[in-house]
PAFIFI-457001 format. One record per atom (N, C-alpha, C): residue in one letter; x, y, z. Coordinates in pm, whole numbers, padded with zeros to 5 digits, always signed. Layout:
AXYZ;...
REM end
This chain:
X+00084-00120+00000;X+00000+00000+00000;X+00087+00125+00000;X+00198+00116+00077;X+00291+00227+00087;X+00356+00255-00046;X+00396+00145-00118;X+00458+00159-00249;X+00362+00224-00346;X+00235+00182-00341;X+00134+00236-00432;X+00115+00385-00409;X+00112+00425-00283;X+00095+00566-00251;X+00214+00649-00299;X+00333+00590-00284;X+00454+00659-00331;X+00452+00682-00481;X+00405+00579-00555;X+00398+00590-00701;X+00299+00698-00741;X+00183+00699-00673;X+00081+00802-00702;X+00137+00940-00672;X+00208+00951-00559;X+00266+01081-00522;X+00370+01126-00622;X+00451+01030-00671;X+00556+01062-00769;X+00495+01119-00897;X+00392+01047-00949;X+00330+01093-01074;X+00253+01223-01055;X+00195+01242-00938;X+00125+01368-00909;X+00222+01484-00910;X+00341+01463-00848;X+00445+01567-00845;X+00495+01596-00985;X+00514+01487-01065;X+00563+01503-01201;X+00465+01585-01284;X+00335+01554-01270;X+00232+01628-01344;X+00232+01774-01302;X+00247+01797-01170;X+00247+01934-01118;X+00366+02012-01172;X+00486+01949-01172;X+00606+02015-01224;X+00593+02046-01372;X+00538+01948-01447;X+00520+01968-01591;X+00425+02084-01616;X+00316+02088-01537;X+00218+02196-01551;X+00282+02330-01519;X+00361+02335-01410;X+00425+02461-01371;X+00523+02508-01476;X+00601+02412-01527;X+00699+02448-01630;X+00631+02502-01754;X+00520+02444-01789;X+00446+02492-01905;X+00397+02633-01885;X+00351+02663-01764;X+00301+02796-01734;X+00413+02899-01741;X+00533+02863-01689;X+00646+02954-01690;X+00687+02986-01833;X+00690+02881-01916;X+00728+02901-02056;X+00630+02995-02126;X+00502+02971-02101;X+00400+03055-02163;X+00413+03199-02115;X+00441+03215-01986;X+00455+03349-01931;X+00573+03422-01994;X+00684+03349-02015;X+00802+03409-02075;X+00772+03457-02217;X+00705+03375-02292;X+00672+03412-02430;X+00577+03530-02431;X+00480+03526-02340;X+00381+03632-02336;X+00442+03763-02289;X+00538+03753-02194;X+00597+03873-02135;X+00709+03932-02221;X+00757+03857-02318;X+00870+03907-02398;X+00829+04035-02472;X+00907+04137-02450;X+00873+04270-02503;X+00948+04294-02633;X+00886+04259-02744;X+00949+04281-02874;X+00926+04425-02917;X+01034+04498-02933;X+01028+04639-02966;X+01006+04658-03116;X+00907+04734-03152;X+00876+04759-03293;X+00920+04898-03338;X+00932+04993-03248;X+00970+05128-03287;X+00855+05203-03352;X+00881+05329-03386;X+00780+05413-03451;X+00815+05433-03598;X+00722+05401-03686;X+00746+05424-03828;X+00736+05574-03856;X+00838+05625-03926;X+00843+05768-03958;X+00870+05785-04106;X+00853+05908-04154;X+00872+05934-04297;X+01005+06000-04330;X+01072+06053-04228;X+01201+06118-04254;X+01292+06111-04132;X+01421+06130-04157;X+01520+06131-04050;X+01510+06259-03968;X+01563+06253-03846;X+01577+06374-03767;X+01687+06461-03826;X+01703+06581-03774;X+01799+06675-03830;X+01943+06644-03790;X+01965+06605-03665;X+02103+06588-03616;X+02151+06444-03631;X+02177+06403-03754;X+02226+06267-03781;X+02379+06271-03778;X+02436+06219-03670;X+02579+06233-03646;X+02661+06113-03691;X+02606+05993-03679;X+02679+05872-03718;X+02590+05780-03801;X+02652+05708-03894;X+02580+05618-03985;X+02651+05485-03987;X+02573+05376-03991;X+02632+05241-03994;X+02541+05148-04075;X+02602+05059-04155;X+02526+04956-04227;X+02570+04821-04174;X+02474+04740-04128;X+02509+04612-04065;X+02529+04501-04167;X+02552+04380-04117;X+02582+04264-04201;X+02465+04226-04292;X+02344+04265-04252;X+02224+04237-04331;X+02190+04353-04424;X+02281+04448-04434;X+02267+04567-04521;X+02161+04664-04474;X+02123+04654-04348;X+02030+04749-04288;X+02109+04870-04240;X+02056+04990-04265;X+02122+05114-04222;X+02070+05158-04085;X+02164+05212-04006;X+02132+05267-03876;X+02186+05410-03872;X+02100+05505-03838;X+02138+05646-03831;X+02127+05691-03685;X+02238+05737-03630;X+02241+05780-03491;X+02228+05931-03479;X+02131+05974-03400;X+02105+06117-03381;X+02160+06165-03248;X+02176+06295-03236;X+02214+06354-03108;X+02093+06401-03030;X+01976+06383-03085;X+01856+06435-03017;X+01739+06338-03018;X+01727+06259-03122;X+01605+06180-03141;X+01632+06030-03157;X+01738+05980-03096;X+01763+05837-03093;X+01818+05777-03220;X+01769+05657-03252;X+01819+05576-03364;X+01712+05563-03471;X+01758+05564-03597;X+01670+05538-03711;X+01721+05414-03784;X+01630+05321-03810;X+01664+05198-03882;X+01598+05203-04020;X+01678+05176-04124;X+01625+05182-04260;X+01665+05055-04335;X+01567+04975-04375;X+01593+04848-04444;X+01576+04860-04596;X+01564+04982-04645;X+01542+05004-04788;X+01397+05028-04822;X+01309+05000-04726;X+01166+05019-04747;X+01105+05108-04639;X+01127+05070-04514;X+01068+05143-04402;X+01175+05211-04317;X+01136+05324-04262;X+01222+05399-04171;X+01157+05392-04033;X+01231+05338-03935;X+01178+05318-03800;X+01266+05391-03700;X+01202+05461-03608;X+01271+05539-03506;X+01260+05471-03369;X+01375+05457-03302;X+01380+05402-03166;X+01435+05509-03072;X+01369+05526-02958;X+01413+05624-02859;X+01413+05559-02720;X+01430+05643-02618;X+01432+05591-02481;X+01300+05525-02443;X+01192+05565-02505;X+01062+05504-02470;X+01055+05359-02518;X+01145+05321-02610;X+01149+05182-02658;X+01256+05100-02586;X+01331+05166-02496;X+01434+05095-02422;X+01575+05138-02453;X+01593+05229-02551;X+01724+05282-02583;X+01777+05360-02462;X+01904+05347-02433;X+01962+05406-02313;X+01957+05558-02313;X+01983+05619-02429;X+01985+05766-02437;X+01950+05807-02579;X+01890+05923-02597;X+01852+05970-02731;X+01967+06034-02807;X+02080+06053-02742;X+02202+06096-02811;X+02287+05972-02839;X+02327+05956-02965;X+02407+05840-03005;X+02541+05888-03061;X+02651+05837-03003;X+02785+05875-03048;X+02853+05766-03130;X+02817+05641-03106;X+02878+05528-03178;X+02775+05420-03206;X+02795+05352-03320;X+02714+05235-03354;X+02810+05125-03396;X+02799+05008-03332;X+02888+04897-03365;X+02811+04767-03365;X+02872+04663-03422;X+02804+04534-03439;X+02899+04422-03401;X+02845+04316-03337;X+02931+04201-03303;X+02919+04092-03408;X+02988+03983-03386;X+02993+03873-03483;X+02859+03801-03498;X+02769+03823-03405;X+02638+03756-03409;X+02529+03846-03466;X+02563+03969-03501;X+02465+04060-03558;X+02395+04149-03457;X+02434+04144-03330;X+02379+04236-03232;X+02436+04375-03256;X+02353+04478-03238;X+02394+04615-03262;X+02408+04687-03128;X+02514+04769-03117;X+02543+04840-02992;X+02545+04990-03015;X+02492+05063-02919;X+02485+05208-02927;X+02544+05269-02800;X+02640+05360-02817;X+02697+05427-02701;X+02663+05575-02706;X+02659+05635-02589;X+02624+05776-02576;X+02714+05843-02474;X+02762+05962-02509;X+02843+06040-02414;X+02762+06086-02296;X+02630+06080-02307;X+02543+06122-02198;X+02512+06009-02099;X+02559+05888-02130;X+02530+05772-02045;X+02662+05714-01994;X+02694+05740-01869;X+02820+05696-01812;X+02816+05549-01775;X+02920+05476-01818;X+02941+05336-01780;X+02830+05242-01828;X+02763+05279-01938;X+02655+05194-01989;X+02654+05196-02143;X+02609+05086-02201;X+02595+05072-02347;X+02460+05006-02376;X+02393+05047-02483;X+02270+04980-02526;X+02301+04870-02627;X+02239+04754-02606;X+02254+04641-02698;X+02117+04607-02756;X+02112+04588-02889;X+01985+04557-02955;X+02001+04426-03032;X+01914+04329-03006;X+01923+04196-03069;X+01813+04172-03172;X+01764+04281-03231;X+01655+04280-03331;X+01517+04267-03267;X+01514+04243-03136;X+01385+04231-03068;X+01372+04330-02952;X+01476+04334-02869;X+01469+04419-02749;X+01602+04490-02725;X+01594+04597-02648;X+01713+04668-02600;X+01747+04618-02460;X+01873+04595-02436;X+01920+04568-02301;X+02036+04663-02272;X+02055+04692-02145;X+02161+04784-02104;X+02278+04707-02044;X+02396+04728-02101;X+02518+04667-02048;X+02582+04766-01952;X+02611+04722-01831;X+02675+04807-01732;X+02822+04772-01720;X+02906+04874-01724;X+03050+04851-01724;X+03102+04815-01585;X+03203+04731-01585;X+03271+04689-01462;X+03411+04750-01461;X+03445+04833-01363;X+03581+04887-01355;X+03682+04773-01349;X+03787+04782-01430;X+03877+04668-01444;X+04014+04713-01493;X+04112+04625-01479;X+04244+04641-01538;X+04268+04530-01641;X+04160+04473-01689;X+04166+04359-01780;X+04192+04404-01923;X+04312+04455-01947;X+04352+04497-02081;X+04393+04374-02162;X+04318+04347-02267;X+04347+04236-02358;X+04317+04281-02499;X+04358+04201-02595;X+04331+04233-02735;X+04290+04105-02806;X+04159+04091-02826;X+04105+03973-02894;X+04034+04018-03021;X+04039+03937-03126;X+03978+03976-03254;X+03830+04010-03247;X+03758+03947-03154;X+03613+03968-03145;X+03574+04077-03045;X+03671+04137-02977;X+03641+04245-02883;X+03581+04365-02955;X+03492+04436-02887;X+03437+04561-02938;X+03478+04671-02841;X+03530+04782-02897;X+03579+04892-02815;X+03488+05014-02831;X+03464+05081-02719;X+03379+05200-02719;X+03448+05314-02647;X+03411+05435-02687;X+03457+05553-02614;X+03379+05567-02485;X+03442+05626-02386;X+03378+05654-02258;X+03313+05792-02267;X+03223+05820-02173;X+03164+05954-02166;X+03273+06057-02141;X+03250+06179-02189;X+03348+06286-02172;X+03359+06328-02025;X+03469+06396-01993;X+03491+06440-01856;X+03636+06428-01814;X+03726+06417-01914;X+03870+06405-01887;X+03903+06286-01800;X+03840+06174-01829;X+03862+06053-01749;X+03972+05964-01806;X+03996+05974-01938;X+04095+05887-02001;X+04053+05742-02005;X+03921+05717-02001;X+03872+05579-01996;X+03814+05533-02129;X+03811+05401-02148;X+03748+05338-02265;X+03676+05212-02216;X+03591+05156-02305;X+03525+05029-02276;X+03577+04921-02370;X+03591+04800-02314;X+03616+04681-02397;X+03509+04578-02365;X+03440+04530-02471;X+03334+04431-02452;X+03376+04300-02518;X+03381+04192-02440;X+03426+04063-02491;X+03313+03968-02524;X+03190+04019-02525;X+03072+03936-02551;X+03000+03896-02426;X+03069+03906-02312;X+03008+03873-02183;X+03011+03989-02085;X+03126+04058-02081;X+03144+04164-01983;X+03189+04293-02051;X+03133+04404-02006;X+03176+04536-02053;X+03277+04589-01950;X+03405+04592-01989;X+03511+04635-01899;X+03536+04786-01915;X+03544+04854-01804;X+03577+04996-01802;X+03726+05008-01769;X+03805+05056-01866;X+03950+05055-01855;X+04008+05195-01852;X+04113+05212-01774;X+04181+05340-01764;X+04304+05340-01854;X+04304+05428-01956;X+04419+05439-02044;X+04531+05512-01971;X+04655+05458-01972;X+04764+05526-01902;X+04805+05655-01970;X+04859+05747-01895;X+04908+05872-01952;X+05034+05849-02035;X+05058+05936-02134;X+05183+05928-02209;X+05301+05953-02115;X+05421+05905-02149;X+05540+05932-02067;X+05562+06083-02052;X+05591+06125-01933;X+05623+06265-01902;X+05506+06361-01919;X+05384+06308-01929;X+05266+06392-01936;X+05164+06345-01834;X+05104+06438-01764;X+05005+06402-01662;X+04873+06476-01682;X+04855+06532-01803;X+04733+06607-01831;X+04610+06518-01827;X+04500+06566-01773;X+04374+06492-01787;X+04333+06493-01934;X+04269+06386-01981;X+04234+06379-02123;X+04111+06293-02145;X+04051+06311-02263;X+03941+06228-02309;X+03985+06148-02431;X+03917+06038-02457;X+03938+05960-02579;X+03830+05999-02679;X+03873+06056-02792;X+03780+06105-02894;X+03755+06003-03006;X+03848+05912-03029;X+03832+05817-03140;X+03903+05686-03109;X+03851+05577-03164;X+03910+05444-03148;X+03914+05377-03285;X+04027+05313-03318;X+04044+05257-03453;X+04124+05127-03445;X+04078+05025-03516;X+04152+04899-03525;X+04224+04893-03658;X+04357+04874-03656;X+04433+04874-03781;X+04436+04737-03846;X+04507+04725-03958;X+04508+04602-04036;X+04574+04486-03963;X+04657+04517-03866;X+04726+04414-03789;X+04653+04381-03659;X+04540+04446-03636;X+04462+04416-03517;X+04495+04501-03396;X+04591+04594-03410;X+04621+04685-03300;X+04507+04786-03282;X+04489+04834-03160;X+04387+04934-03132;X+04455+05069-03109;X+04401+05173-03176;X+04453+05308-03163;X+04349+05394-03092;X+04398+05482-03004;X+04312+05574-02931;X+04354+05717-02963;X+04261+05796-03016;X+04287+05937-03039;X+04232+06018-02923;X+04314+06103-02865;X+04275+06173-02744;X+04268+06324-02763;X+04219+06387-02663;X+04221+06533-02651;X+04268+06565-02508;X+04386+06623-02489;X+04478+06676-02591;X+04618+06613-02584;X+04631+06484-02548;X+04765+06429-02524;X+04817+06338-02635;X+04753+06342-02754;X+04807+06268-02868;X+04736+06138-02899;X+04814+06045-02957;X+04760+05919-03007;X+04832+05803-02940;X+04756+05699-02904;X+04814+05582-02839;X+04783+05456-02918;X+04885+05371-02935;X+04864+05240-02997;X+04881+05131-02891;X+04783+05040-02886;X+04789+04926-02794;X+04793+04798-02876;X+04899+04718-02859;X+04917+04596-02937;X+04887+04469-02858;X+04824+04485-02742;X+04794+04371-02656;X+04892+04358-02543;X+05005+04428-02555;X+05108+04424-02450;X+05156+04563-02412;X+05186+04644-02512;X+05247+04775-02489;X+05154+04890-02529;X+05167+05001-02459;X+05101+05127-02496;X+05210+05219-02549;X+05201+05256-02677;X+05300+05343-02739;X+05232+05471-02785;X+05295+05585-02757;X+05231+05714-02779;X+05300+05796-02887;X+05217+05872-02960;X+05264+05977-03050;X+05218+06109-02988;X+05311+06193-02953;X+05276+06318-02886;X+05335+06438-02960;X+05342+06429-03093;X+05390+06542-03173;X+05292+06659-03159;X+05341+06779-03188;X+05261+06899-03163;X+05131+06902-03243;X+05129+06843-03363;X+05008+06851-03445;X+04893+06765-03390;X+04923+06672-03298;X+04815+06592-03239;X+04788+06631-03093;X+04858+06734-03045;X+04836+06778-02908;X+04814+06929-02896;X+04845+07003-03002;X+04842+07149-02991;X+04701+07204-02975;X+04692+07322-02916;X+04565+07391-02898;X+04541+07485-03015;X+04420+07481-03070;X+04384+07567-03183;X+04256+07641-03152;X+04248+07762-03198;X+04127+07842-03177;X+04085+07843-03030;X+04184+07858-02944;X+04163+07868-02800;X+04108+07740-02738;X+04128+07630-02806;X+04083+07503-02749;X+04154+07387-02817;X+04154+07273-02753;X+04220+07156-02811;X+04131+07091-02915;X+04183+07075-03035;X+04105+07013-03141;X+04080+06865-03112;X+04182+06798-03065;X+04169+06656-03035;X+04179+06570-03159;X+04222+06445-03142;X+04233+06351-03254;X+04098+06281-03268;X+04015+06333-03359;X+03879+06282-03379;X+03872+06178-03490;X+03980+06168-03568;X+03978+06076-03681;X+04112+06004-03691;X+04107+05872-03707;X+04227+05790-03730;X+04200+05704-03851;X+04295+05704-03945;X+04275+05631-04070;X+04407+05570-04117;X+04402+05445-04160;X+04518+05377-04218;X+04497+05363-04368;X+04591+05412-04450;X+04574+05405-04594;X+04630+05275-04651;X+04625+05259-04782;X+04664+05134-04847;X+04811+05101-04827;X+04892+05203-04798;X+05036+05183-04779;X+05075+05162-04633;X+04975+05158-04546;X+05003+05139-04405;X+05038+05267-04332;X+05020+05381-04400;X+05042+05511-04335;X+04917+05550-04256;X+04938+05631-04152;X+04827+05673-04067;X+04805+05823-04075;X+04677+05862-04067;X+04635+06001-04073;X+04554+06031-03947;X+04593+06138-03876;X+04530+06174-03749;X+04469+06314-03755;X+04378+06336-03846;X+04311+06464-03873;X+04405+06586-03863;X+04523+06571-03924;X+04615+06684-03941;X+04671+06678-04082;X+04753+06775-04118;X+04813+06776-04250;X+04931+06680-04260;X+04965+06613-04151;X+05079+06521-04150;X+05035+06377-04172;X+05125+06302-04233;X+05107+06158-04255;X+05214+06086-04173;X+05174+05978-04107;X+05268+05905-04021;X+05298+05766-04077;X+05426+05741-04100;X+05469+05608-04141;X+05491+05523-04016;X+05435+05404-04017;X+05442+05315-03901;X+05509+05184-03940;X+05579+05124-03847;X+05641+04991-03861;X+05760+04989-03958;X+05812+05102-04003;X+05924+05095-04097;X+06058+05094-04024;X+06164+05055-04096;X+06296+05039-04036;X+06355+05170-03989;X+06323+05279-04056;X+06378+05410-04019;X+06340+05448-03877;X+06217+05419-03841;X+06171+05458-03707;X+06245+05381-03600;X+06280+05256-03628;X+06349+05176-03529;X+06487+05233-03497;X+06552+05293-03595;X+06682+05353-03573;X+06675+05471-03477;X+06562+05539-03478;X+06543+05655-03391;X+06472+05619-03260;X+06460+05489-03237;X+06391+05439-03117;X+06246+05487-03111;X+06186+05508-03226;X+06045+05541-03236;X+05977+05441-03327;X+05845+05426-03309;X+05772+05332-03395;X+05703+05404-03510;X+05741+05530-03534;X+05677+05606-03640;X+05774+05708-03699;X+05740+05754-03821;X+05805+05871-03880;X+05695+05966-03924;X+05723+06093-03919;X+05623+06197-03945;X+05658+06269-04074;X+05560+06278-04166;X+05584+06337-04297;X+05481+06447-04326;X+05526+06557-04380;X+05434+06660-04429;X+05363+06601-04550;X+05232+06619-04559;X+05160+06555-04669;X+05069+06652-04741;X+04938+06651-04713;X+04847+06733-04791;X+04865+06882-04765;X+04899+06917-04639;X+04932+07056-04608;X+04835+07158-04663;X+04884+07242-04756;X+04803+07352-04808;X+04760+07326-04954;X+04733+07201-04985;X+04690+07168-05121;X+04556+07230-05157;X+04480+07273-05056;X+04351+07338-05084;X+04370+07485-05119;X+04495+07533-05121;X+04522+07670-05162;X+04502+07774-05055;X+04484+07730-04931;X+04461+07823-04821;X+04579+07822-04725;X+04613+07941-04677;X+04724+07952-04581;X+04689+07881-04451;X+04569+07910-04400;X+04520+07843-04280;X+04422+07735-04324;X+04474+07617-04349;X+04395+07512-04411;X+04295+07449-04315;X+04172+07430-04365;X+04070+07359-04286;X+04102+07211-04280;X+04190+07166-04370;X+04228+07026-04371;X+04316+06989-04253;X+04362+07088-04180;X+04439+07062-04059;X+04350+07020-03943;X+04220+07034-03960;X+04129+07008-03850;X+04004+06932-03895;X+04021+06833-03982;X+03904+06758-04027;X+03856+06665-03916;X+03727+06633-03923;X+03661+06559-03815;X+03651+06410-03839;X+03645+06370-03966;X+03620+06230-03998;X+03682+06199-04134;X+03718+06073-04156;X+03782+06036-04283;X+03755+05889-04316;X+03756+05857-04447;X+03742+05718-04493;X+03825+05699-04619;X+03844+05573-04657;X+03906+05538-04784;X+03802+05470-04871;X+03787+05515-04996;X+03687+05454-05083;X+03744+05333-05156;X+03662+05271-05242;X+03702+05148-05310;X+03814+05169-05410;X+03841+05294-05445;X+03951+05327-05536;X+04074+05379-05462;X+04074+05361-05331;X+04183+05404-05243;X+04201+05555-05235;X+04098+05631-05270;X+04100+05775-05246;X+04069+05802-05099;X+04131+05905-05044;X+04103+05946-04907;X+04002+06060-04908;X+03903+06050-04821;X+03799+06151-04810;X+03802+06210-04669;X+03795+06344-04662;X+03803+06414-04534;X+03681+06505-04518;X+03622+06502-04400;X+03508+06588-04369;X+03553+06698-04273;X+03524+06823-04311;X+03550+06936-04224;X+03419+06987-04166;X+03428+07068-04065;X+03306+07113-03998;X+03223+07209-04085;X+03289+07311-04141;X+03215+07411-04218;X+03278+07439-04355;X+03359+07346-04403;X+03421+07367-04533;X+03405+07245-04623;X+03296+07174-04609;X+03263+07066-04699;X+03350+06943-04687;X+03357+06870-04799;X+03429+06743-04805;X+03544+06756-04905;X+03656+06688-04875;X+03773+06692-04962;X+03816+06551-04997;X+03848+06530-05125;X+03899+06400-05171;X+04045+06414-05211;X+04129+06322-05164;X+04271+06324-05195;X+04307+06193-05264;X+04354+06201-05390;X+04386+06081-05467;X+04534+06047-05465;X+04609+06113-05381;X+04753+06089-05371;X+04834+06193-05444;X+04769+06268-05533;X+04838+06373-05609;X+04769+06507-05597;X+04639+06505-05613;X+04563+06631-05607;X+04444+06615-05513;X+04390+06731-05475;X+04278+06730-05383;X+04158+06800-05448;X+04038+06744-05428;X+03914+06796-05488;X+03817+06833-05378;X+03754+06949-05395;X+03663+07000-05293;X+03517+06976-05333;X+03436+06932-05237;X+03292+06914-05256;X+03219+06996-05150;X+03177+07117-05185;X+03102+07198-05087;X+02965+07134-05060;X+02922+07142-04935;X+02791+07089-04897;X+02708+07206-04849;X+02607+07241-04929;X+02530+07360-04899;X+02380+07333-04898;X+02311+07417-04826;X+02165+07416-04829;X+02121+07562-04829;X+02043+07598-04928;X+02002+07737-04950;X+02124+07828-04963;X+02221+07779-05039;X+02344+07853-05072;X+02433+07881-04951;X+02411+07811-04841;X+02495+07828-04723;X+02560+07695-04685;X+02689+07703-04646;X+02759+07584-04602;X+02691+07528-04477;X+02672+07398-04474;X+02613+07336-04355;X+02723+07270-04273;X+02696+07250-04145;X+02795+07191-04056;X+02790+07038-04065;X+02907+06979-04087;X+02920+06835-04104;X+02983+06773-03981;X+02965+06640-03968;X+03025+06572-03854;X+03102+06445-03893;X+03045+06364-03982;X+03108+06235-04010;X+03090+06194-04155;X+03179+06104-04200;X+03167+06042-04332;X+03175+05891-04312;X+03096+05815-04391;X+03089+05670-04374;X+03089+05602-04510;X+03164+05493-04520;X+03172+05413-04642;X+03095+05284-04618;X+02982+05263-04689;X+02896+05148-04659;X+02945+05020-04725;X+02865+04912-04711;X+02904+04780-04762;X+02920+04776-04913;X+02855+04869-04982;X+02861+04875-05129;X+02961+04978-05178;X+03036+05039-05086;X+03134+05140-05124;X+03073+05276-05150;X+02951+05298-05104;X+02886+05428-05122;X+02912+05515-04999;X+02931+05645-05025;X+02968+05738-04920;X+02848+05813-04863;X+02848+05830-04733;X+02741+05900-04661;X+02801+06008-04572;X+02724+06111-04546;X+02764+06217-04454;X+02662+06230-04342;X+02712+06248-04220;X+02627+06283-04107;X+02646+06431-04077;X+02538+06501-04048;X+02544+06644-04028;X+02486+06684-03892;X+02516+06807-03850;X+02466+06856-03721;X+02317+06891-03725;X+02272+06950-03838;X+02135+07002-03840;X+02059+06972-03968;X+02120+06894-04059;X+02060+06878-04191;X+02044+06732-04234;X+02028+06642-04140;X+02005+06503-04175;X+02127+06434-04232;X+02106+06344-04328;X+02215+06267-04389;X+02224+06298-04538;X+02346+06286-04591;X+02371+06306-04734;X+02438+06182-04792;X+02416+06161-04923;X+02473+06045-04991;X+02539+06090-05121;X+02654+06031-05154;X+02728+06068-05274;X+02670+05997-05396;X+02640+06074-05500;X+02581+06016-05622;X+02683+05994-05733;X+02810+06010-05700;X+02916+05994-05799;X+02975+06126-05844;X+02897+06233-05827;X+02942+06367-05866;X+02932+06467-05750;X+02830+06451-05670;X+02809+06543-05558;X+02732+06469-05448;X+02725+06534-05331;X+02649+06479-05220;X+02509+06541-05220;X+02408+06455-05215;X+02271+06503-05211;X+02200+06452-05087;X+02105+06528-05042;X+02035+06495-04918;X+01959+06363-04933;X+01969+06279-04833;X+01904+06148-04835;X+01757+06160-04794;X+01670+06103-04877;X+01528+06096-04847;X+01488+05949-04853;X+01431+05896-04747;X+01398+05754-04742;X+01292+05713-04843;X+01214+05808-04893;X+01109+05778-04987;X+01162+05751-05128;X+01292+05785-05151;X+01350+05768-05285;X+01385+05622-05310;
REM end
């Protein structure tokens, strides 16, 4: 009789557990908050950064109105009401699994992650875990002269303190982060120069053109670019040769060369202070200035592309080269522009 009761009790418990598990699963599915966003007809005005993901979907980051997603048909806007961490977006990046990440200078020690369904917030952990892995994603930290950056390894968002250059103790911010062809990470700062991290060593370039103060303020290294020859450009008129034998003789890992300089025909060149740069499919270098349009450098001559609206120069912020080799511009107050082969024209999602 005792055995029979035990068997009945066992199956009753099993049925109860199965029932409970079923309820939990249903609750999870029902409670899952799939974010759809708001369908809109046009981009916001302050489109600062542009990114095209592995599925060829475009993401436009605003400084005021969050994120815009464009799949070629529909334009969808995501803001804090949908779970986005902040409506100002400074960076857009993607991991190997297709998750999209958004960072904001207004959100300290946090990053937004979007998995095509929901937004989650990654909180940074203060750490000294400096490593260099191919799948790591690096982000800028919020401004405030902290000298910090984020490294995300897919599990943990590490908050790391970049060391000061030798013989310099100035407080600084990190304005740009760039991964070169060899996998090294470069950090452009304001105002202590450029740092290369190879997984073991931190090596600094502190020449005057990457640290000097201009117009009563530090310009900062906002753009880092490696060209087809392995030379580096740090939003100045100088070109830096890296890894060559000459530098080793001088106990430096770089050589500094005068390059584009005053090719635009101006004594005080705007090319000394460009904000963003890319290389196109023909290995031309493109530079974006704040109020003097876009410049293309083919290695011999430079071509100017003014960007105007109602006959007035508009303020630019970034240039982006998409998966198809097409060029885009992000602006402060005039949305996004796209290159048609001859000039840049304002992007309209309805086209």
